[in-house]
Structures are given as structure tokens and as C-alpha cells.
PDB file of N, CA, C and O in Angstrom:
ATOM      1  N   UNK A   1      28.841 -48.987 -14.940  1.00  0.00           N
ATOM      2  CA  UNK A   1      29.289 -48.632 -13.610  1.00  0.00           C
ATOM      3  C   UNK A   1      29.808 -47.207 -13.567  1.00  0.00           C
ATOM      4  O   UNK A   1      29.532 -46.463 -12.626  1.00  0.00           O
ATOM      5  N   UNK A   2      30.584 -46.819 -14.623  1.00  0.00           N
ATOM      6  CA  UNK A   2      31.109 -45.469 -14.666  1.00  0.00           C
ATOM      7  C   UNK A   2      29.968 -44.449 -14.774  1.00  0.00           C
ATOM      8  O   UNK A   2      30.051 -43.353 -14.221  1.00  0.00           O
ATOM      9  N   UNK A   3      28.924 -44.818 -15.480  1.00  0.00           N
ATOM     10  CA  UNK A   3      27.786 -43.928 -15.661  1.00  0.00           C
ATOM     11  C   UNK A   3      27.119 -43.621 -14.306  1.00  0.00           C
ATOM     12  O   UNK A   3      26.759 -42.475 -14.038  1.00  0.00           O
ATOM     13  N   UNK A   4      26.960 -44.623 -13.476  1.00  0.00           N
ATOM     14  CA  UNK A   4      26.372 -44.447 -12.152  1.00  0.00           C
ATOM     15  C   UNK A   4      27.263 -43.573 -11.272  1.00  0.00           C
ATOM     16  O   UNK A   4      26.765 -42.725 -10.532  1.00  0.00           O
ATOM     17  N   UNK A   5      28.560 -43.773 -11.350  1.00  0.00           N
ATOM     18  CA  UNK A   5      29.502 -42.970 -10.573  1.00  0.00           C
ATOM     19  C   UNK A   5      29.453 -41.500 -10.993  1.00  0.00           C
ATOM     20  O   UNK A   5      29.480 -40.619 -10.133  1.00  0.00           O
ATOM     21  N   UNK A   6      29.383 -41.223 -12.271  1.00  0.00           N
ATOM     22  CA  UNK A   6      29.333 -39.850 -12.779  1.00  0.00           C
ATOM     23  C   UNK A   6      28.035 -39.169 -12.344  1.00  0.00           C
ATOM     24  O   UNK A   6      28.049 -38.014 -11.917  1.00  0.00           O
ATOM     25  N   UNK A   7      26.925 -39.880 -12.452  1.00  0.00           N
ATOM     26  CA  UNK A   7      25.627 -39.317 -12.052  1.00  0.00           C
ATOM     27  C   UNK A   7      25.609 -39.019 -10.560  1.00  0.00           C
ATOM     28  O   UNK A   7      25.124 -37.964 -10.150  1.00  0.00           O
ATOM     29  N   UNK A   8      26.122 -39.918  -9.750  1.00  0.00           N
ATOM     30  CA  UNK A   8      26.128 -39.691  -8.305  1.00  0.00           C
ATOM     31  C   UNK A   8      27.049 -38.530  -7.930  1.00  0.00           C
ATOM     32  O   UNK A   8      26.719 -37.757  -7.031  1.00  0.00           O
ATOM     33  N   UNK A   9      28.186 -38.392  -8.593  1.00  0.00           N
ATOM     34  CA  UNK A   9      29.076 -37.258  -8.326  1.00  0.00           C
ATOM     35  C   UNK A   9      28.425 -35.936  -8.714  1.00  0.00           C
ATOM     36  O   UNK A   9      28.559 -34.948  -7.991  1.00  0.00           O
ATOM     37  N   UNK A  10      27.721 -35.903  -9.847  1.00  0.00           N
ATOM     38  CA  UNK A  10      27.012 -34.694 -10.252  1.00  0.00           C
ATOM     39  C   UNK A  10      25.892 -34.350  -9.263  1.00  0.00           C
ATOM     40  O   UNK A  10      25.667 -33.179  -8.959  1.00  0.00           O
ATOM     41  N   UNK A  11      25.203 -35.357  -8.771  1.00  0.00           N
ATOM     42  CA  UNK A  11      24.137 -35.144  -7.795  1.00  0.00           C
ATOM     43  C   UNK A  11      24.693 -34.575  -6.498  1.00  0.00           C
ATOM     44  O   UNK A  11      24.130 -33.625  -5.954  1.00  0.00           O
ATOM     45  N   UNK A  12      25.762 -35.124  -6.004  1.00  0.00           N
ATOM     46  CA  UNK A  12      26.387 -34.643  -4.767  1.00  0.00           C
ATOM     47  C   UNK A  12      26.902 -33.220  -4.964  1.00  0.00           C
ATOM     48  O   UNK A  12      26.743 -32.376  -4.082  1.00  0.00           O
ATOM     49  N   UNK A  13      27.514 -32.951  -6.106  1.00  0.00           N
ATOM     50  CA  UNK A  13      28.037 -31.609  -6.378  1.00  0.00           C
ATOM     51  C   UNK A  13      26.912 -30.581  -6.448  1.00  0.00           C
ATOM     52  O   UNK A  13      27.064 -29.468  -5.944  1.00  0.00           O
ATOM     53  N   UNK A  14      25.789 -30.936  -7.062  1.00  0.00           N
ATOM     54  CA  UNK A  14      24.673 -29.978  -7.151  1.00  0.00           C
ATOM     55  C   UNK A  14      24.023 -29.740  -5.790  1.00  0.00           C
ATOM     56  O   UNK A  14      23.601 -28.620  -5.500  1.00  0.00           O
ATOM     57  N   UNK A  15      23.935 -30.774  -4.950  1.00  0.00           N
ATOM     58  CA  UNK A  15      23.383 -30.602  -3.607  1.00  0.00           C
ATOM     59  C   UNK A  15      24.286 -29.702  -2.774  1.00  0.00           C
ATOM     60  O   UNK A  15      23.805 -28.807  -2.079  1.00  0.00           O
ATOM     61  N   UNK A  16      25.590 -29.936  -2.843  1.00  0.00           N
ATOM     62  CA  UNK A  16      26.515 -29.093  -2.087  1.00  0.00           C
ATOM     63  C   UNK A  16      26.518 -27.656  -2.594  1.00  0.00           C
ATOM     64  O   UNK A  16      26.623 -26.725  -1.795  1.00  0.00           O
ATOM     65  N   UNK A  17      26.405 -27.456  -3.893  1.00  0.00           N
ATOM     66  CA  UNK A  17      26.347 -26.099  -4.444  1.00  0.00           C
ATOM     67  C   UNK A  17      25.065 -25.396  -4.019  1.00  0.00           C
ATOM     68  O   UNK A  17      25.074 -24.194  -3.754  1.00  0.00           O
ATOM     69  N   UNK A  18      23.972 -26.130  -3.953  1.00  0.00           N
ATOM     70  CA  UNK A  18      22.707 -25.545  -3.516  1.00  0.00           C
ATOM     71  C   UNK A  18      22.721 -25.161  -2.051  1.00  0.00           C
ATOM     72  O   UNK A  18      22.128 -24.152  -1.670  1.00  0.00           O
ATOM     73  N   UNK A  19      23.387 -25.947  -1.225  1.00  0.00           N
ATOM     74  CA  UNK A  19      23.473 -25.638   0.204  1.00  0.00           C
ATOM     75  C   UNK A  19      24.397 -24.454   0.478  1.00  0.00           C
ATOM     76  O   UNK A  19      24.221 -23.735   1.462  1.00  0.00           O
ATOM     77  N   UNK A  20      25.370 -24.259  -0.388  1.00  0.00           N
ATOM     78  CA  UNK A  20      26.339 -23.193  -0.166  1.00  0.00           C
ATOM     79  C   UNK A  20      25.814 -21.827  -0.580  1.00  0.00           C
ATOM     80  O   UNK A  20      26.298 -20.812  -0.079  1.00  0.00           O
ATOM     81  N   UNK A  21      24.832 -21.771  -1.485  1.00  0.00           N
ATOM     82  CA  UNK A  21      24.333 -20.478  -1.953  1.00  0.00           C
ATOM     83  C   UNK A  21      23.255 -19.956  -1.005  1.00  0.00           C
ATOM     84  O   UNK A  21      22.569 -20.726  -0.333  1.00  0.00           O
ATOM     85  N   UNK A  22      23.123 -18.630  -0.967  1.00  0.00           N
ATOM     86  CA  UNK A  22      22.102 -17.989  -0.137  1.00  0.00           C
ATOM     87  C   UNK A  22      20.872 -17.737  -1.004  1.00  0.00           C
ATOM     88  O   UNK A  22      20.955 -16.996  -1.982  1.00  0.00           O
ATOM     89  N   UNK A  23      19.735 -18.337  -0.665  1.00  0.00           N
ATOM     90  CA  UNK A  23      18.554 -18.178  -1.509  1.00  0.00           C
ATOM     91  C   UNK A  23      17.925 -16.790  -1.433  1.00  0.00           C
ATOM     92  O   UNK A  23      17.265 -16.373  -2.384  1.00  0.00           O
ATOM     93  N   UNK A  24      18.105 -16.070  -0.346  1.00  0.00           N
ATOM     94  CA  UNK A  24      17.498 -14.747  -0.222  1.00  0.00           C
ATOM     95  C   UNK A  24      18.537 -13.776   0.322  1.00  0.00           C
ATOM     96  O   UNK A  24      19.472 -14.184   1.012  1.00  0.00           O
ATOM     97  N   UNK A  25      18.378 -12.508   0.019  1.00  0.00           N
ATOM     98  CA  UNK A  25      19.335 -11.522   0.543  1.00  0.00           C
ATOM     99  C   UNK A  25      19.195 -11.383   2.057  1.00  0.00           C
ATOM    100  O   UNK A  25      18.212 -11.826   2.652  1.00  0.00           O
ATOM    101  N   UNK A  26      20.179 -10.772   2.649  1.00  0.00           N
ATOM    102  CA  UNK A  26      20.147 -10.556   4.094  1.00  0.00           C
ATOM    103  C   UNK A  26      18.917  -9.739   4.469  1.00  0.00           C
ATOM    104  O   UNK A  26      18.621  -8.724   3.838  1.00  0.00           O
ATOM    105  N   UNK A  27      18.221 -10.175   5.469  1.00  0.00           N
ATOM    106  CA  UNK A  27      17.057  -9.435   5.936  1.00  0.00           C
ATOM    107  C   UNK A  27      17.509  -8.358   6.905  1.00  0.00           C
ATOM    108  O   UNK A  27      18.330  -8.603   7.789  1.00  0.00           O
ATOM    109  N   UNK A  28      16.970  -7.175   6.728  1.00  0.00           N
ATOM    110  CA  UNK A  28      17.283  -6.081   7.620  1.00  0.00           C
ATOM    111  C   UNK A  28      15.969  -5.455   8.054  1.00  0.00           C
ATOM    112  O   UNK A  28      14.976  -5.542   7.331  1.00  0.00           O
ATOM    113  N   UNK A  29      15.948  -4.838   9.200  1.00  0.00           N
ATOM    114  CA  UNK A  29      14.698  -4.201   9.627  1.00  0.00           C
ATOM    115  C   UNK A  29      14.404  -2.962   8.783  1.00  0.00           C
ATOM    116  O   UNK A  29      15.320  -2.274   8.332  1.00  0.00           O
ATOM    117  N   UNK A  30      13.119  -2.689   8.575  1.00  0.00           N
ATOM    118  CA  UNK A  30      12.721  -1.506   7.824  1.00  0.00           C
ATOM    119  C   UNK A  30      12.963  -0.254   8.655  1.00  0.00           C
ATOM    120  O   UNK A  30      12.855  -0.280   9.881  1.00  0.00           O
ATOM    121  N   UNK A  31      13.289   0.832   7.984  1.00  0.00           N
ATOM    122  CA  UNK A  31      13.407   2.114   8.673  1.00  0.00           C
ATOM    123  C   UNK A  31      12.001   2.651   8.930  1.00  0.00           C
ATOM    124  O   UNK A  31      11.024   2.133   8.388  1.00  0.00           O
ATOM    125  N   UNK A  32      11.903   3.672   9.743  1.00  0.00           N
ATOM    126  CA  UNK A  32      10.595   4.259  10.054  1.00  0.00           C
ATOM    127  C   UNK A  32       9.951   4.836   8.793  1.00  0.00           C
ATOM    128  O   UNK A  32       8.739   4.727   8.608  1.00  0.00           O
ATOM    129  N   UNK A  33      10.755   5.443   7.936  1.00  0.00           N
ATOM    130  CA  UNK A  33      10.227   6.019   6.695  1.00  0.00           C
ATOM    131  C   UNK A  33       9.710   4.924   5.759  1.00  0.00           C
ATOM    132  O   UNK A  33       8.659   5.090   5.140  1.00  0.00           O
ATOM    133  N   UNK A  34      10.434   3.812   5.650  1.00  0.00           N
ATOM    134  CA  UNK A  34       9.983   2.705   4.804  1.00  0.00           C
ATOM    135  C   UNK A  34       8.696   2.088   5.352  1.00  0.00           C
ATOM    136  O   UNK A  34       7.806   1.723   4.583  1.00  0.00           O
ATOM    137  N   UNK A  35       8.597   1.973   6.656  1.00  0.00           N
ATOM    138  CA  UNK A  35       7.392   1.434   7.273  1.00  0.00           C
ATOM    139  C   UNK A  35       6.200   2.338   6.999  1.00  0.00           C
ATOM    140  O   UNK A  35       5.106   1.855   6.705  1.00  0.00           O
ATOM    141  N   UNK A  36       6.404   3.648   7.093  1.00  0.00           N
ATOM    142  CA  UNK A  36       5.332   4.612   6.831  1.00  0.00           C
ATOM    143  C   UNK A  36       4.903   4.541   5.367  1.00  0.00           C
ATOM    144  O   UNK A  36       3.709   4.572   5.069  1.00  0.00           O
ATOM    145  N   UNK A  37       5.870   4.445   4.451  1.00  0.00           N
ATOM    146  CA  UNK A  37       5.537   4.348   3.033  1.00  0.00           C
ATOM    147  C   UNK A  37       4.755   3.075   2.719  1.00  0.00           C
ATOM    148  O   UNK A  37       3.802   3.112   1.942  1.00  0.00           O
ATOM    149  N   UNK A  38       5.149   1.957   3.312  1.00  0.00           N
ATOM    150  CA  UNK A  38       4.417   0.702   3.104  1.00  0.00           C
ATOM    151  C   UNK A  38       2.999   0.797   3.647  1.00  0.00           C
ATOM    152  O   UNK A  38       2.062   0.288   3.033  1.00  0.00           O
ATOM    153  N   UNK A  39       2.838   1.444   4.790  1.00  0.00           N
ATOM    154  CA  UNK A  39       1.507   1.604   5.371  1.00  0.00           C
ATOM    155  C   UNK A  39       0.637   2.505   4.492  1.00  0.00           C
ATOM    156  O   UNK A  39      -0.552   2.235   4.324  1.00  0.00           O
ATOM    157  N   UNK A  40       1.213   3.571   3.929  1.00  0.00           N
ATOM    158  CA  UNK A  40       0.451   4.456   3.046  1.00  0.00           C
ATOM    159  C   UNK A  40       0.064   3.741   1.751  1.00  0.00           C
ATOM    160  O   UNK A  40      -1.037   3.947   1.240  1.00  0.00           O
ATOM    161  N   UNK A  41       0.941   2.916   1.223  1.00  0.00           N
ATOM    162  CA  UNK A  41       0.612   2.143   0.022  1.00  0.00           C
ATOM    163  C   UNK A  41      -0.525   1.164   0.304  1.00  0.00           C
ATOM    164  O   UNK A  41      -1.440   1.016  -0.506  1.00  0.00           O
ATOM    165  N   UNK A  42      -0.463   0.501   1.449  1.00  0.00           N
ATOM    166  CA  UNK A  42      -1.526  -0.440   1.816  1.00  0.00           C
ATOM    167  C   UNK A  42      -2.845   0.303   2.027  1.00  0.00           C
ATOM    168  O   UNK A  42      -3.911  -0.206   1.680  1.00  0.00           O
ATOM    169  N   UNK A  43      -2.770   1.503   2.594  1.00  0.00           N
ATOM    170  CA  UNK A  43      -3.970   2.304   2.826  1.00  0.00           C
ATOM    171  C   UNK A  43      -4.608   2.724   1.506  1.00  0.00           C
ATOM    172  O   UNK A  43      -5.833   2.726   1.381  1.00  0.00           O
ATOM    173  N   UNK A  44      -3.789   3.079   0.528  1.00  0.00           N
ATOM    174  CA  UNK A  44      -4.339   3.517  -0.757  1.00  0.00           C
ATOM    175  C   UNK A  44      -4.997   2.365  -1.510  1.00  0.00           C
ATOM    176  O   UNK A  44      -5.851   2.601  -2.364  1.00  0.00           O
ATOM    177  N   UNK A  45      -4.622   1.140  -1.215  1.00  0.00           N
ATOM    178  CA  UNK A  45      -5.212  -0.026  -1.893  1.00  0.00           C
ATOM    179  C   UNK A  45      -6.540  -0.461  -1.275  1.00  0.00           C
ATOM    180  O   UNK A  45      -7.292  -1.231  -1.872  1.00  0.00           O
ATOM    181  N   UNK A  46      -6.814   0.038  -0.081  1.00  0.00           N
ATOM    182  CA  UNK A  46      -8.088  -0.311   0.556  1.00  0.00           C
ATOM    183  C   UNK A  46      -9.198   0.526  -0.052  1.00  0.00           C
ATOM    184  O   UNK A  46      -8.948   1.642  -0.508  1.00  0.00           O
ATOM    185  N   UNK A  47     -10.386   0.023  -0.066  1.00  0.00           N
ATOM    186  CA  UNK A  47     -11.515   0.732  -0.676  1.00  0.00           C
ATOM    187  C   UNK A  47     -12.224   1.634   0.312  1.00  0.00           C
ATOM    188  O   UNK A  47     -13.412   1.450   0.578  1.00  0.00           O
ATOM    189  N   UNK A  48     -11.516   2.602   0.857  1.00  0.00           N
ATOM    190  CA  UNK A  48     -12.108   3.495   1.853  1.00  0.00           C
ATOM    191  C   UNK A  48     -12.740   4.710   1.188  1.00  0.00           C
ATOM    192  O   UNK A  48     -12.364   5.098   0.082  1.00  0.00           O
ATOM    193  N   UNK A  49     -13.703   5.300   1.881  1.00  0.00           N
ATOM    194  CA  UNK A  49     -14.251   6.557   1.401  1.00  0.00           C
ATOM    195  C   UNK A  49     -13.202   7.653   1.586  1.00  0.00           C
ATOM    196  O   UNK A  49     -12.190   7.451   2.257  1.00  0.00           O
ATOM    197  N   UNK A  50     -13.456   8.809   0.985  1.00  0.00           N
ATOM    198  CA  UNK A  50     -12.491   9.899   1.057  1.00  0.00           C
ATOM    199  C   UNK A  50     -12.246  10.330   2.504  1.00  0.00           C
ATOM    200  O   UNK A  50     -11.103  10.535   2.913  1.00  0.00           O
ATOM    201  N   UNK A  51     -13.330  10.467   3.273  1.00  0.00           N
ATOM    202  CA  UNK A  51     -13.194  10.894   4.673  1.00  0.00           C
ATOM    203  C   UNK A  51     -12.419   9.878   5.502  1.00  0.00           C
ATOM    204  O   UNK A  51     -11.560  10.249   6.301  1.00  0.00           O
ATOM    205  N   UNK A  52     -12.724   8.589   5.309  1.00  0.00           N
ATOM    206  CA  UNK A  52     -12.007   7.546   6.051  1.00  0.00           C
ATOM    207  C   UNK A  52     -10.542   7.510   5.668  1.00  0.00           C
ATOM    208  O   UNK A  52      -9.672   7.342   6.523  1.00  0.00           O
ATOM    209  N   UNK A  53     -10.266   7.669   4.361  1.00  0.00           N
ATOM    210  CA  UNK A  53      -8.881   7.664   3.884  1.00  0.00           C
ATOM    211  C   UNK A  53      -8.096   8.820   4.493  1.00  0.00           C
ATOM    212  O   UNK A  53      -6.975   8.630   4.966  1.00  0.00           O
ATOM    213  N   UNK A  54      -8.677  10.016   4.484  1.00  0.00           N
ATOM    214  CA  UNK A  54      -7.985  11.184   5.030  1.00  0.00           C
ATOM    215  C   UNK A  54      -7.746  11.041   6.534  1.00  0.00           C
ATOM    216  O   UNK A  54      -6.698  11.447   7.035  1.00  0.00           O
ATOM    217  N   UNK A  55      -8.712  10.466   7.254  1.00  0.00           N
ATOM    218  CA  UNK A  55      -8.552  10.264   8.698  1.00  0.00           C
ATOM    219  C   UNK A  55      -7.431   9.266   8.986  1.00  0.00           C
ATOM    220  O   UNK A  55      -6.601   9.503   9.863  1.00  0.00           O
ATOM    221  N   UNK A  56      -7.404   8.151   8.252  1.00  0.00           N
ATOM    222  CA  UNK A  56      -6.357   7.138   8.456  1.00  0.00           C
ATOM    223  C   UNK A  56      -4.985   7.672   8.051  1.00  0.00           C
ATOM    224  O   UNK A  56      -3.986   7.386   8.710  1.00  0.00           O
ATOM    225  N   UNK A  57      -4.937   8.444   6.970  1.00  0.00           N
ATOM    226  CA  UNK A  57      -3.675   9.012   6.501  1.00  0.00           C
ATOM    227  C   UNK A  57      -3.126   9.999   7.526  1.00  0.00           C
ATOM    228  O   UNK A  57      -1.930   9.994   7.815  1.00  0.00           O
ATOM    229  N   UNK A  58      -3.991  10.844   8.074  1.00  0.00           N
ATOM    230  CA  UNK A  58      -3.555  11.795   9.098  1.00  0.00           C
ATOM    231  C   UNK A  58      -3.062  11.057  10.335  1.00  0.00           C
ATOM    232  O   UNK A  58      -2.102  11.484  10.977  1.00  0.00           O
ATOM    233  N   UNK A  59      -3.713   9.959  10.666  1.00  0.00           N
ATOM    234  CA  UNK A  59      -3.302   9.159  11.814  1.00  0.00           C
ATOM    235  C   UNK A  59      -1.931   8.538  11.574  1.00  0.00           C
ATOM    236  O   UNK A  59      -1.096   8.520  12.478  1.00  0.00           O
ATOM    237  N   UNK A  60      -1.689   8.027  10.364  1.00  0.00           N
ATOM    238  CA  UNK A  60      -0.391   7.430  10.039  1.00  0.00           C
ATOM    239  C   UNK A  60       0.732   8.458  10.036  1.00  0.00           C
ATOM    240  O   UNK A  60       1.845   8.179  10.481  1.00  0.00           O
ATOM    241  N   UNK A  61       0.427   9.647   9.528  1.00  0.00           N
ATOM    242  CA  UNK A  61       1.445  10.680   9.427  1.00  0.00           C
ATOM    243  C   UNK A  61       1.610  11.475  10.723  1.00  0.00           C
ATOM    244  O   UNK A  61       2.520  12.297  10.835  1.00  0.00           O
ATOM    245  N   UNK A  62       0.738  11.233  11.694  1.00  0.00           N
ATOM    246  CA  UNK A  62       0.834  11.938  12.967  1.00  0.00           C
ATOM    247  C   UNK A  62       0.396  13.386  12.876  1.00  0.00           C
ATOM    248  O   UNK A  62       0.856  14.229  13.647  1.00  0.00           O
ATOM    249  N   UNK A  63      -0.491  13.677  11.938  1.00  0.00           N
ATOM    250  CA  UNK A  63      -0.991  15.031  11.756  1.00  0.00           C
ATOM    251  C   UNK A  63      -2.372  15.139  12.390  1.00  0.00           C
ATOM    252  O   UNK A  63      -3.078  14.139  12.516  1.00  0.00           O
ATOM    253  N   UNK A  64      -2.760  16.350  12.788  1.00  0.00           N
ATOM    254  CA  UNK A  64      -4.126  16.509  13.291  1.00  0.00           C
ATOM    255  C   UNK A  64      -5.120  16.287  12.164  1.00  0.00           C
ATOM    256  O   UNK A  64      -4.860  16.619  11.008  1.00  0.00           O
ATOM    257  N   UNK A  65      -6.255  15.725  12.522  1.00  0.00           N
ATOM    258  CA  UNK A  65      -7.251  15.408  11.504  1.00  0.00           C
ATOM    259  C   UNK A  65      -7.959  16.672  11.065  1.00  0.00           C
ATOM    260  O   UNK A  65      -8.391  17.474  11.893  1.00  0.00           O
ATOM    261  N   UNK A  66      -8.076  16.848   9.758  1.00  0.00           N
ATOM    262  CA  UNK A  66      -8.777  17.982   9.188  1.00  0.00           C
ATOM    263  C   UNK A  66     -10.193  17.548   8.864  1.00  0.00           C
ATOM    264  O   UNK A  66     -10.441  16.382   8.557  1.00  0.00           O
ATOM    265  N   UNK A  67     -11.107  18.478   8.933  1.00  0.00           N
ATOM    266  CA  UNK A  67     -12.502  18.176   8.641  1.00  0.00           C
ATOM    267  C   UNK A  67     -12.729  18.280   7.137  1.00  0.00           C
ATOM    268  O   UNK A  67     -12.753  19.385   6.595  1.00  0.00           O
ATOM    269  N   UNK A  68     -12.892  17.162   6.463  1.00  0.00           N
ATOM    270  CA  UNK A  68     -13.202  17.117   5.048  1.00  0.00           C
ATOM    271  C   UNK A  68     -14.652  16.695   4.903  1.00  0.00           C
ATOM    272  O   UNK A  68     -15.233  16.108   5.815  1.00  0.00           O
ATOM    273  N   UNK A  69     -15.211  16.989   3.788  1.00  0.00           N
ATOM    274  CA  UNK A  69     -16.558  16.518   3.525  1.00  0.00           C
ATOM    275  C   UNK A  69     -17.436  17.632   2.980  1.00  0.00           C
ATOM    276  O   UNK A  69     -16.946  18.684   2.569  1.00  0.00           O
ATOM    277  N   UNK A  70     -18.701  17.393   2.983  1.00  0.00           N
ATOM    278  CA  UNK A  70     -19.657  18.341   2.444  1.00  0.00           C
ATOM    279  C   UNK A  70     -20.003  19.387   3.494  1.00  0.00           C
ATOM    280  O   UNK A  70     -19.883  19.150   4.696  1.00  0.00           O
ATOM    281  N   UNK A  71     -20.435  20.552   3.010  1.00  0.00           N
ATOM    282  CA  UNK A  71     -20.877  21.584   3.949  1.00  0.00           C
ATOM    283  C   UNK A  71     -22.283  21.263   4.430  1.00  0.00           C
ATOM    284  O   UNK A  71     -22.847  20.236   4.052  1.00  0.00           O
ATOM    285  N   UNK A  72     -22.848  22.118   5.245  1.00  0.00           N
ATOM    286  CA  UNK A  72     -24.155  21.861   5.840  1.00  0.00           C
ATOM    287  C   UNK A  72     -25.306  22.115   4.875  1.00  0.00           C
ATOM    288  O   UNK A  72     -26.447  21.766   5.177  1.00  0.00           O
ATOM    289  N   UNK A  73     -25.029  22.722   3.711  1.00  0.00           N
ATOM    290  CA  UNK A  73     -26.101  23.043   2.778  1.00  0.00           C
ATOM    291  C   UNK A  73     -26.482  21.856   1.910  1.00  0.00           C
ATOM    292  O   UNK A  73     -27.590  21.827   1.374  1.00  0.00           O
ATOM    293  N   UNK A  74     -25.621  20.902   1.759  1.00  0.00           N
ATOM    294  CA  UNK A  74     -25.918  19.742   0.931  1.00  0.00           C
ATOM    295  C   UNK A  74     -25.763  20.054  -0.545  1.00  0.00           C
ATOM    296  O   UNK A  74     -25.237  21.104  -0.912  1.00  0.00           O
ATOM    297  N   UNK A  75     -26.209  19.161  -1.373  1.00  0.00           N
ATOM    298  CA  UNK A  75     -26.085  19.342  -2.809  1.00  0.00           C
ATOM    299  C   UNK A  75     -27.253  20.165  -3.335  1.00  0.00           C
ATOM    300  O   UNK A  75     -28.355  20.125  -2.789  1.00  0.00           O
ATOM    301  N   UNK A  76     -26.996  20.900  -4.386  1.00  0.00           N
ATOM    302  CA  UNK A  76     -28.030  21.728  -4.993  1.00  0.00           C
ATOM    303  C   UNK A  76     -28.876  20.870  -5.926  1.00  0.00           C
ATOM    304  O   UNK A  76     -28.343  20.107  -6.732  1.00  0.00           O
ATOM    305  N   UNK A  77     -30.163  20.995  -5.817  1.00  0.00           N
ATOM    306  CA  UNK A  77     -31.077  20.262  -6.673  1.00  0.00           C
ATOM    307  C   UNK A  77     -31.432  21.141  -7.860  1.00  0.00           C
ATOM    308  O   UNK A  77     -31.833  22.289  -7.663  1.00  0.00           O
ATOM    309  N   UNK A  78     -31.302  20.648  -9.081  1.00  0.00           N
ATOM    310  CA  UNK A  78     -31.587  21.435 -10.280  1.00  0.00           C
ATOM    311  C   UNK A  78     -33.069  21.747 -10.411  1.00  0.00           C
ATOM    312  O   UNK A  78     -33.432  22.728 -11.060  1.00  0.00           O
ATOM    313  N   UNK A  79     -33.925  20.943  -9.817  1.00  0.00           N
ATOM    314  CA  UNK A  79     -35.360  21.165  -9.913  1.00  0.00           C
ATOM    315  C   UNK A  79     -35.841  22.177  -8.890  1.00  0.00           C
ATOM    316  O   UNK A  79     -36.995  22.601  -8.947  1.00  0.00           O
ATOM    317  N   UNK A  80     -35.017  22.563  -7.986  1.00  0.00           N
ATOM    318  CA  UNK A  80     -35.395  23.513  -6.934  1.00  0.00           C
ATOM    319  C   UNK A  80     -35.575  24.895  -7.568  1.00  0.00           C
ATOM    320  O   UNK A  80     -34.709  25.346  -8.317  1.00  0.00           O
ATOM    321  N   UNK A  81     -36.655  25.549  -7.285  1.00  0.00           N
ATOM    322  CA  UNK A  81     -36.983  26.794  -7.972  1.00  0.00           C
ATOM    323  C   UNK A  81     -36.523  28.055  -7.266  1.00  0.00           C
ATOM    324  O   UNK A  81     -36.881  29.147  -7.708  1.00  0.00           O
ATOM    325  N   UNK A  82     -35.764  27.969  -6.212  1.00  0.00           N
ATOM    326  CA  UNK A  82     -35.355  29.163  -5.483  1.00  0.00           C
ATOM    327  C   UNK A  82     -34.310  29.956  -6.219  1.00  0.00           C
ATOM    328  O   UNK A  82     -33.495  29.378  -6.937  1.00  0.00           O
ATOM    329  N   UNK A  83     -34.307  31.272  -6.062  1.00  0.00           N
ATOM    330  CA  UNK A  83     -33.303  32.101  -6.739  1.00  0.00           C
ATOM    331  C   UNK A  83     -31.960  31.985  -6.062  1.00  0.00           C
ATOM    332  O   UNK A  83     -31.879  31.787  -4.850  1.00  0.00           O
ATOM    333  N   UNK A  84     -30.912  32.108  -6.840  1.00  0.00           N
ATOM    334  CA  UNK A  84     -29.553  32.062  -6.316  1.00  0.00           C
ATOM    335  C   UNK A  84     -29.124  33.464  -5.927  1.00  0.00           C
ATOM    336  O   UNK A  84     -29.472  34.426  -6.611  1.00  0.00           O
ATOM    337  N   UNK A  85     -28.389  33.595  -4.861  1.00  0.00           N
ATOM    338  CA  UNK A  85     -27.903  34.884  -4.423  1.00  0.00           C
ATOM    339  C   UNK A  85     -26.824  35.376  -5.379  1.00  0.00           C
ATOM    340  O   UNK A  85     -25.860  34.666  -5.662  1.00  0.00           O
ATOM    341  N   UNK A  86     -26.997  36.603  -5.875  1.00  0.00           N
ATOM    342  CA  UNK A  86     -26.005  37.186  -6.758  1.00  0.00           C
ATOM    343  C   UNK A  86     -26.155  36.795  -8.209  1.00  0.00           C
ATOM    344  O   UNK A  86     -25.330  37.189  -9.034  1.00  0.00           O
ATOM    345  N   UNK A  87     -27.177  36.036  -8.550  1.00  0.00           N
ATOM    346  CA  UNK A  87     -27.405  35.616  -9.938  1.00  0.00           C
ATOM    347  C   UNK A  87     -28.793  36.047 -10.367  1.00  0.00           C
ATOM    348  O   UNK A  87     -29.741  35.974  -9.584  1.00  0.00           O
ATOM    349  N   UNK A  88     -28.915  36.490 -11.587  1.00  0.00           N
ATOM    350  CA  UNK A  88     -30.240  36.816 -12.092  1.00  0.00           C
ATOM    351  C   UNK A  88     -30.889  35.560 -12.648  1.00  0.00           C
ATOM    352  O   UNK A  88     -30.201  34.669 -13.146  1.00  0.00           O
ATOM    353  N   UNK A  89     -32.225  35.486 -12.563  1.00  0.00           N
ATOM    354  CA  UNK A  89     -32.905  34.286 -13.038  1.00  0.00           C
ATOM    355  C   UNK A  89     -33.211  34.372 -14.506  1.00  0.00           C
ATOM    356  O   UNK A  89     -33.786  33.442 -15.073  1.00  0.00           O
TER     357      UNK A  89
END
């Protein structure tokens, strides 16, 4: 009988102790800077191309979008036989 009484008292004490403790810290709203940092971290984890990443980043930071990317000449082909300006062949 004493064993049952001790077990029930321990059970009640543990339930009351669990109810009295706070399982999580106080929630507070994020500041604007923290929100921006979280958004930039999430953006860096997405698999965007360089141009898309720069456009989204400029949008998040409130900056005007800069034109990034390749120029109008494209990539140079090594098999192309044309002479380079300013270089001897």
C-alpha cells in the first residue's frame, strides 16, 4: 500500500513540475534586420541562377537591379580562326 502511495505522489509531483515549467522561451517578433537576414539565408539555399539570385537579392534589399550576365559577344570559340584585336597570331 505504501508503495502505491509513493508512486502516485511522485507521479503527481512530476506532472505539476512539468506544468509549471516553460517549454519554450518567450516569443518575440523579429526585427526588420532579422527578417531580412532570414530571407537572404533562404534565398541563398534556393537553386537559382546567378541572374535570378542577384535580382531577388536586390529586390529584398530594396536596391535597384543591376544588369548582370554575359555581354552581347557571347563566348569565344577556340576553333574560330579569326584574329584577335591587339594580339599577334
